[in-house]
Phi, psi and omega in degrees: 000130179273131179222129176239130182229116179271154175205168175105352178293152183193176171268127182221152178281154177305139183092350182276185183228154173215154174237116177268150179230149176224119177264139185237136175229152172087003177227158172280084194309320189296339182262359185265135164286135183238144180233152165250136172236167173215156177223116178273158180304128177076008182238164177285157177297138187235133176290139184247309186199159180221145172225130181273177178297333177270011178068023169283139186237147172221154186223151169293148181302328184292342182240354184301132181088348179244326182252149176226124176264141179209172182216153175235099185289331181295316182262006177056050181232143175248144182231156171221106175274122184241118179243164178049048183291145176231167180305332180291348178271356177298124184182169165270130183254134183235143167258152184207154174208163179249139177209127180052049174066019178229140176270136178244138182232148170279183181276347178094157175224135188276128172244124178235125181247120180267144182271000000 
C-alpha cells in the first residue's frame, strides 16, 4: 500500500519561511519522481515543483527562486523549503507520485501566510 504523509504546514507571517516534509511508504522511493502541488481556496490545484530520481529539479514560475525541493532517499522523505512567503502562497500543499499508472496523493498540509 502506497502512503504519502505531508507535515510542516503552519501559520507564518509574510516574508517568513517554512519547510514541508512528505514521508513515503510502500514504494521504492529512490526511483520515483516526486511532485509538490498546492491548492488555494476557491482555486484549482496547481503544480509547484518536481524532483526526479536523479535529483533534477523544476519549479513553477510563481515559486522559482523562493522554493527548493529536495529529497532524502535513505529516509524516504521529500522536502519543500519555502522562503520569502507571501499571502499568495496560502494553500494546502500536497506531495504526489505516480506508480503503476496511478497517481498517489497525500492528505495535504495547510500553509497560511498572513500579510
